[in-house]
C-alpha positions in Angstrom: 0.0 0.0 0.0 1.3 3.4 -0.9 0.6 6.8 0.8 -1.2 8.0 -2.4 -4.2 5.6 -1.6 -7.2 7.5 -0.3 -8.4 6.0 3.0 -11.9 4.5 3.0 -14.6 5.7 5.3 -15.6 3.3 8.1 -18.7 2.0 6.3 -16.8 1.5 3.0 -14.0 -0.3 4.8 -16.4 -2.6 6.6 -18.1 -3.4 3.4 -14.8 -4.3 1.8 -13.8 -6.4 4.8 -17.2 -8.2 4.8 -16.3 -9.5 1.3 -13.1 -11.0 2.6 -14.3 -12.6 5.9 -16.9 -15.3 6.6 -20.4 -13.8 6.4 -21.4 -14.6 10.0 -18.5 -12.5 11.4 -20.7 -9.4 10.9 -23.8 -10.9 12.5 -24.8 -8.6 15.4 -21.8 -6.3 15.0 -23.9 -3.2 14.6 -23.2 0.4 15.6 -23.4 -0.3 19.3 -20.8 -3.0 19.2 -18.6 -1.1 16.9 -18.8 1.9 19.3 -17.7 -0.2 22.3 -14.8 -1.7 20.3 -13.7 1.8 19.3 -13.9 2.8 23.0 -11.9 -0.2 24.0 -9.2 0.8 21.4 -9.2 4.3 22.7 -8.8 3.3 26.4 -6.0 0.8 25.5 -4.2 3.4 23.4 -4.4 6.1 26.0 -3.8 4.1 29.1 -1.1 1.8 27.6 1.0 2.0 24.5 -0.8 2.8 21.3 -0.1 -0.6 19.9 -2.2 -2.1 22.7 -5.4 -0.9 20.9 -5.6 -3.5 18.1 -4.4 -6.3 20.3 -7.0 -5.4 22.9 -9.9 -5.4 20.4 -8.6 -8.6 18.8 -8.4 -10.4 22.1 -11.9 -9.1 23.2 -13.2 -10.4 19.9 -11.7 -13.8 20.3 -12.9 -14.0 23.9 -16.5 -13.2 23.2 -16.9 -14.5 19.6 -19.0 -17.5 20.5 -21.6 -15.6 22.4 -25.0 -14.4 21.1 -24.8 -10.8 19.9 -26.7 -9.3 22.9 -24.5 -11.2 25.4 -21.4 -10.3 23.5 -22.3 -6.6 23.6 -23.0 -6.9 27.4 -19.6 -8.5 28.0 -17.8 -5.9 25.8 -19.5 -3.2 27.8 -18.5 -4.8 31.1 -14.9 -5.1 29.9 -14.9 -1.4 28.8 -16.3 -0.4 32.2 -13.6 -2.4 34.0 -10.8 -0.9 32.0 -12.1 2.7 32.4 -12.2 2.3 36.2 
């Protein structure tokens, strides 16, 4: 990738990503879940090293991947609250 590539907006990026990942990955990952994941990344980057952000969101995704969407969102919110405390 070169610097001359125009970055995609979030929706366009997620649309592109959805064509490369299994379809069920995006099940239930709506705006609320995305907002919590972005907040997790923000907390990780500001309270630790910046590189902690992608690793934190990845590990949270792995940890809660098998849960139903509502339970996954609740667990992500609980994790966020614990890290913000």
